[in-house]
N, C-alpha and C positions, 0 to 999 in steps of 0.2 A: 424527482431525480430518477427513480426506477423506470418510469415510462420513457424518459429521454434515453436512458441506457439501452432499453429494449428496442426503441426506435432506431438508435444508432448501431444496432446489430452487435452490441458488446456480448461476447460469449463467456460462459463460465466453462473452464476446461479442467479436466482431472490432472493430477500429478503425472500420470502416465502420458497423457497428451502433451503436457508441458515438456517432458523429456524428449519426445519425438519432434516437437516443434523446434526445440533448441538445436537439435541435431540438423535441422533443415534451415537454420539461420535466424530463428526468431530471437528478438531482443527480450531478455528477462530483466525486469526491474523490481527490486525489492524496495517497497516504500516505507519500510519500518525504520526506526531511528538507527543511527550508526552503531550504537552499542549492541542492539539486537542483531544487526547484520554481522558484526564482528564475532558474536557468540556462535553464529551458525547461519548459513544461507545456502540456497540452491547453487550448485556449482555453475559458474559462468555468469551468474546474475550480477548486475550493477546495483549499487545502493544509491537511490535518490530519495531521501526522506521526504514524505509529504508534509509532515509536521516537524517543527523545530522548536527548541526551547524558546520561551518568550524573550524577546530582545527589547531593549530600550526601557525608559522609565516615564513615558507619557502617562497622563491620568488614566487613559483607557488601559494601558499595559499594566499599571498598578492594580486597577480594578480587576483585570483578568487574573492576576497573581492571587489577589485576595479571594476571588471566587473559587479558584482551585484549592487554595489553602483551607477554605471552609469545609471542603470535602476530604481533607487530609492528603491532598496531592501537592507535594512540595515542588515538583518539577512540572509546572504547567506548560502547555504547548500552544502554538499558533500555526497557521498554515505557512508553509515555506513559500515565500513570494516568488522564488526563482524556479520552483518545481517544473512548470511547463517548459521553460527554456532549457533547463538542465536535461530533461528527457529528450527534447528535440535535438540537442547536440549529440546524443548517443545514436540516434536513428541514422542508418547508413543509406537507405533508399526508401522511396515513397511506398513501396509495396511490402516492406518488412513488417512482419507480424510483431506486435508489441504485447507482451504478457506481463501484467502487474500482479504482485502478490504482497500480502501483509501477513499477519499472524493467523487470521481466521478465514479470510476469503469472501464471506458474505453470501447472500441469497437474493436473487432478483425476483424469482417467482413466489407469489404468496403461498403459504402453507399453514398448517394448524398452529405452528409456533409463531410465525411471523406473517401477519395479515398483509403487510405491504412490503414484504421482503426484509432483508436485514442489511443495513448499511455498515460497511467497514471501511477502513482506510483505503484499501485497494479499489473499492467501488467508487468512493468519493473522488479518488485520484483519477480514475477513468473518466468520470463525469467532468472533472476539471479540464482534463486534456481534450475532451470533446468540445468543451466551451472555447478552447484555445485553437480550434480548427484542426486538431490532429484526427485524421480520419483513417489512419492506418488500421489494419485489422486488429482492433483492440480486444483483448481478452483478460480475464481475471482467473487466477487459479482457485478452483473450488477447495475450500477448507484451508487455504493458505499454507504457510510454512508448517503449521501444526500437522496438517494432513500429509504433507510431504514427508515429514519425520515419521509419523505414525505408519506410513506405507513402507518404511524401512529403506528409503532411498538415501543415496549418498549426500553428505553435506560438506561444505567447506567451512573451516573455522579460522578466523583471522588471528585471534589472540584470546587469552583468558580474560573474561569480563566478570566483574563482581555482580552478584544477583541484584543488588540494590540499584545498579545502573540500568537494568533492563526496563523498558517501557512496555506496558501492557496496552490492551485495547481501550484505555481510558482516554479517548480522544474527544475533542469537542465536536459537536454537530454544527454545521453552518446553517 
C-alpha cells in the first residue's frame, strides 16, 4: 500500500498547508467516525467515515464481532462500502485537491519507529480512493486531527459527545 501511495503521488501535508489549501478550494474530508467528527473537526471539513459499525448478522459479521470482543472492543467496525461514492459526490471538479485526515495522519516514509511507514485510516482511505480511480490531487494531513489541535488551530464542534462514544485508532487492517 505504501508504495502504491507514493507512486500515486499522495502527499502528506502539514496543518498549515491544509489551511492554505482549504482557502484555495481544497476539499477536506474527515474520515473519522461521526461521533469523533461531532466532538471536533477542522472547520469546513466534511465527514465521510471510512469505517462504520459492523452491520448485519451473517456468520462472518458475528465472527468479526466476537474477534473484536476478545480484545475488549465492544463497537467493532468494518469498511464503509459507500465511502468512495460518498467522497466522489463531494468533489466539485476533476482538479480539486482532496485532503483526508483521521486522528493520527500516518507516515509514508520509513523511519526508525516505522520500517514500512505507519498506516492510519486516512492513508488506507487514500489508497481505497486510488483503487476506485480517484486521481485528484490526493493528500493526507500529517499528524491528523491531533496535530491540528496541538498546533492551536480553530476547530468546529457539532455537539457535546460522551467520551465512551469516541472511537480511537483501533481499526482493522485489511
